[in-house]
VMD Tcl script that draws the C-alpha trace (Angstrom):
set ca {
  {-30.54 -5.51 -1.61}
  {-27.47 -3.73 -2.95}
  {-24.26 -4.24 -0.96}
  {-22.31 -1.05 -0.19}
  {-18.59 -1.28 0.53}
  {-16.42 1.57 1.77}
  {-13.01 0.96 0.18}
  {-10.41 2.73 2.32}
  {-7.40 3.43 0.11}
  {-5.76 5.96 2.42}
  {-4.32 9.45 1.88}
  {-0.96 8.68 0.26}
  {-1.61 8.31 -3.48}
  {-4.50 8.75 -5.87}
  {-6.34 5.73 -7.27}
  {-5.20 4.63 -9.75}
  {-1.70 5.90 -8.90}
  {0.23 8.07 -11.36}
  {3.17 5.63 -11.26}
  {4.38 3.93 -8.10}
  {1.62 2.62 -5.85}
  {1.17 -1.11 -5.34}
  {-1.76 -0.96 -2.94}
  {-3.52 1.67 -5.05}
  {-3.10 -0.53 -8.14}
  {-4.65 -3.45 -6.24}
  {-7.64 -1.29 -5.33}
  {-7.93 0.04 -8.89}
  {-8.15 -3.57 -10.09}
  {-10.57 -4.74 -7.40}
  {-13.14 -1.94 -7.48}
  {-14.30 -2.36 -11.13}
  {-14.85 -6.08 -10.50}
  {-16.94 -5.35 -7.41}
  {-19.05 -2.83 -9.32}
  {-19.48 -5.32 -12.16}
  {-21.04 -7.63 -9.56}
  {-23.47 -4.88 -8.54}
  {-21.67 -3.72 -5.40}
  {-21.84 0.00 -4.60}
  {-18.35 1.29 -3.82}
  {-17.60 4.35 -1.69}
  {-13.93 5.17 -2.15}
  {-12.07 6.83 0.73}
  {-9.02 8.30 -0.95}
  {-7.83 11.74 -2.06}
  {-9.82 14.14 -4.21}
  {-7.53 13.68 -7.22}
  {-8.44 9.98 -7.56}
  {-10.01 9.29 -10.94}
  {-11.20 5.69 -10.49}
  {-14.91 5.45 -11.36}
  {-16.88 4.73 -8.16}
  {-20.37 5.34 -6.88}
  {-19.22 7.85 -4.28}
  {-15.94 9.31 -3.05}
  {-14.92 10.80 0.29}
  {-11.67 12.70 0.75}
  {-9.93 14.83 3.35}
  {-6.92 15.80 1.22}
  {-7.07 17.24 -2.31}
  {-4.08 15.20 -3.49}
  {-1.84 12.37 -2.36}
  {0.38 12.98 0.65}
  {3.13 10.56 -0.39}
  {5.66 13.41 -0.38}
  {5.28 13.63 3.40}
  {5.57 9.92 4.12}
  {9.20 9.91 5.26}
  {9.18 13.22 7.13}
  {9.89 13.22 10.89}
  {7.08 11.70 12.91}
  {5.95 14.99 14.47}
  {5.40 16.41 10.97}
  {3.56 13.48 9.45}
  {1.76 11.75 12.34}
  {-1.54 13.53 11.66}
  {-1.90 12.61 7.98}
  {-3.31 9.10 8.31}
  {-5.22 10.12 11.44}
  {-6.92 13.00 9.61}
  {-7.93 10.64 6.82}
  {-9.23 7.99 9.24}
  {-11.12 10.65 11.19}
  {-12.91 11.50 7.94}
  {-13.74 7.83 7.42}
  {-15.02 7.55 11.00}
  {-17.21 10.65 10.57}
  {-18.73 9.08 7.48}
  {-19.43 5.79 9.25}
  {-21.00 7.55 12.25}
  {-23.21 9.72 10.03}
  {-24.78 7.01 7.89}
  {-26.10 3.48 8.18}
  {-25.87 2.26 4.58}
  {-22.25 1.02 4.68}
  {-22.37 -2.78 4.86}
  {-18.62 -3.42 4.94}
  {-15.36 -1.47 5.22}
  {-12.47 -2.91 3.24}
  {-9.43 -1.22 4.75}
  {-5.92 -1.00 3.24}
  {-4.25 1.54 5.56}
  {-1.35 0.12 7.54}
  {-1.64 0.02 11.33}
  {-3.76 3.13 11.95}
  {-6.59 1.90 9.74}
  {-6.88 -1.36 11.61}
  {-6.44 0.28 15.02}
  {-9.03 3.00 14.39}
  {-11.67 0.75 12.88}
  {-11.23 -1.90 15.59}
  {-11.66 0.78 18.27}
  {-14.96 2.07 16.85}
  {-16.93 -0.50 18.79}
  {-19.73 -2.94 18.02}
  {-22.04 -0.41 16.36}
  {-19.62 0.20 13.47}
  {-19.88 -1.84 10.24}
  {-17.93 -5.06 9.77}
  {-14.33 -4.57 8.62}
  {-12.02 -6.55 6.37}
  {-8.46 -5.25 6.71}
  {-5.95 -6.42 4.09}
  {-2.41 -6.85 5.42}
  {-0.10 -5.69 2.64}
  {3.13 -5.49 4.67}
  {5.64 -7.05 7.03}
  {3.72 -8.06 10.14}
  {6.83 -7.93 12.35}
  {6.78 -4.13 12.27}
  {4.04 -3.49 14.82}
  {4.09 -6.35 17.36}
  {2.35 -4.35 20.10}
  {-0.58 -3.61 17.77}
  {-0.89 -6.94 15.99}
  {-0.07 -8.99 19.09}
  {-2.89 -7.39 21.08}
  {-5.56 -6.96 18.43}
  {-9.12 -7.40 19.65}
  {-11.63 -6.71 16.93}
  {-14.26 -9.01 18.35}
  {-16.51 -10.64 15.78}
  {-16.62 -7.44 13.71}
  {-13.04 -7.12 12.39}
  {-11.35 -9.66 10.14}
  {-8.01 -9.57 8.33}
  {-6.69 -11.23 5.21}
  {-3.08 -11.51 4.09}
  {-1.30 -11.44 0.78}
  {0.40 -14.83 1.27}
  {0.16 -17.92 3.43}
  {3.72 -17.43 4.67}
  {2.95 -13.86 5.75}
  {0.07 -15.03 7.94}
  {2.05 -18.00 9.26}
  {4.50 -15.54 10.82}
  {1.77 -13.29 12.22}
  {1.14 -12.96 15.98}
  {-1.47 -15.33 17.37}
  {-3.95 -12.52 18.10}
  {-3.83 -11.43 14.47}
  {-4.18 -14.96 13.11}
  {-7.27 -15.37 15.29}
  {-8.93 -12.63 13.19}
  {-7.79 -14.04 9.84}
  {-9.99 -15.28 7.03}
  {-6.92 -16.54 5.15}
  {-4.82 -15.09 2.39}
  {-5.74 -13.70 -1.00}
  {-5.46 -16.18 -3.86}
  {-4.20 -13.86 -6.58}
  {-5.50 -14.46 -10.07}
  {-4.28 -12.37 -12.98}
  {-4.27 -12.87 -16.76}
  {-0.51 -13.50 -16.55}
  {-1.09 -16.44 -14.20}
  {-3.67 -18.24 -16.36}
  {-2.03 -21.32 -17.90}
  {1.35 -19.80 -17.12}
  {2.98 -23.22 -17.05}
  {1.82 -23.85 -20.61}
  {2.78 -20.51 -22.14}
  {5.89 -20.02 -24.22}
  {8.61 -18.11 -22.36}
  {8.55 -14.39 -23.09}
  {11.46 -12.91 -25.01}
  {13.75 -11.18 -22.53}
  {16.57 -8.70 -22.77}
  {19.87 -9.21 -20.97}
  {19.05 -7.13 -17.90}
  {17.30 -7.50 -14.54}
  {14.77 -5.00 -13.17}
  {14.14 -4.16 -9.50}
  {10.84 -2.28 -9.28}
  {9.74 -0.62 -6.04}
  {10.19 2.33 -3.72}
  {13.91 2.67 -3.07}
  {14.51 2.16 0.64}
  {16.42 -0.23 2.93}
  {13.55 -2.70 3.18}
  {13.47 -3.28 -0.59}
  {17.16 -4.19 -0.93}
  {18.20 -2.19 -3.99}
  {21.67 -1.81 -2.46}
  {22.07 -5.58 -2.33}
  {20.82 -5.94 -5.89}
  {23.22 -3.28 -7.17}
  {26.21 -4.87 -5.43}
  {25.26 -8.31 -6.72}
  {24.95 -6.96 -10.27}
  {28.56 -5.76 -10.14}
  {29.86 -8.95 -8.54}
  {28.00 -11.31 -10.89}
  {28.37 -9.12 -13.98}
  {24.79 -8.55 -15.12}
  {22.99 -5.36 -16.11}
  {20.48 -3.95 -13.61}
  {17.73 -1.36 -14.00}
  {16.42 0.26 -10.82}
  {12.91 1.69 -11.12}
  {11.01 3.45 -8.35}
  {10.74 6.71 -6.43}
  {13.42 7.93 -4.04}
  {11.49 9.53 -1.21}
  {9.01 11.92 -2.85}
  {11.06 12.19 -6.06}
  {9.89 10.22 -9.08}
  {12.48 11.46 -11.62}
  {16.28 11.73 -11.36}
  {16.20 15.37 -12.41}
  {13.76 16.21 -9.59}
  {16.03 14.54 -7.05}
  {19.07 16.37 -8.39}
  {17.26 19.72 -8.34}
  {16.29 19.23 -4.68}
  {19.94 19.45 -3.65}
  {21.33 18.64 -0.21}
  {18.07 19.52 1.53}
  {16.56 16.33 0.14}
  {18.94 14.27 2.28}
  {16.77 14.99 5.31}
  {14.56 12.24 3.91}
  {15.87 8.84 5.10}
  {15.09 7.15 1.78}
  {17.11 9.81 -0.06}
  {20.04 9.34 2.33}
  {19.85 5.58 1.79}
  {19.93 6.07 -1.98}
  {22.90 8.42 -1.97}
  {24.92 6.48 0.60}
  {24.19 2.86 -0.29}
  {22.74 2.66 -3.82}
  {24.06 5.56 -5.91}
  {27.75 4.56 -5.51}
  {26.93 1.38 -7.45}
  {24.97 3.14 -10.22}
  {27.33 3.81 -13.10}
  {24.84 4.76 -15.81}
  {25.58 1.70 -17.91}
}
mol new
graphics top color blue
foreach p $ca { graphics top sphere $p radius 0.5 }
foreach p [lrange $ca 0 end-1] q [lrange $ca 1 end] { graphics top cylinder $p $q radius 0.2 }
display resetview
């Protein structure tokens, strides 16, 4: 019997992502391996996703990442609309053997609330588990919902109710990790790179200040709010500062960026 997995990537970015998108890159790496093993994959993403799958479901034509940092009353329906589409699919068919969910908070909450008749769920925890203590500290997915983490230390700090649903953490294996201790060191330039979405939780302001104090060159790479290129951010003008990530960049990171 062929196993069918609904891979819930969420509504924020296409799979694979056009640039930034850690979770989407994880999914883009995982899905081909599952299909190589004979697993049917139904991808719940956005219509613009190009990853080869057996079936795709989408509520939005393209990624909604541009809306991610808008005020809550403007963005609160995005994930819910996507999860409602996933729920409709699960209610309408009986061939989904497992849901592998990657949508923070609302994915876990919605799928856990669907009741015992819904398919089993594996929810991967990609983030800081201290952010939603009321959700994670009171999770009750019964025997149907399980979670896995991205590190042992992440799960060690998780609330007890969440750990009770855990199957452990993902043991990452990549070509770069194979025999890494026996490989010759790669040739490196004289700079450091910080790669990731620029916001307070990533610490680019600390890295930039440290670069000046310690005297090393630093390259910052990642989107600022919805803007992926410096010229797009500049063209947006003062209106862009309504986005908290943009304000953080201008107030705490940009003063340390000297173009050298």
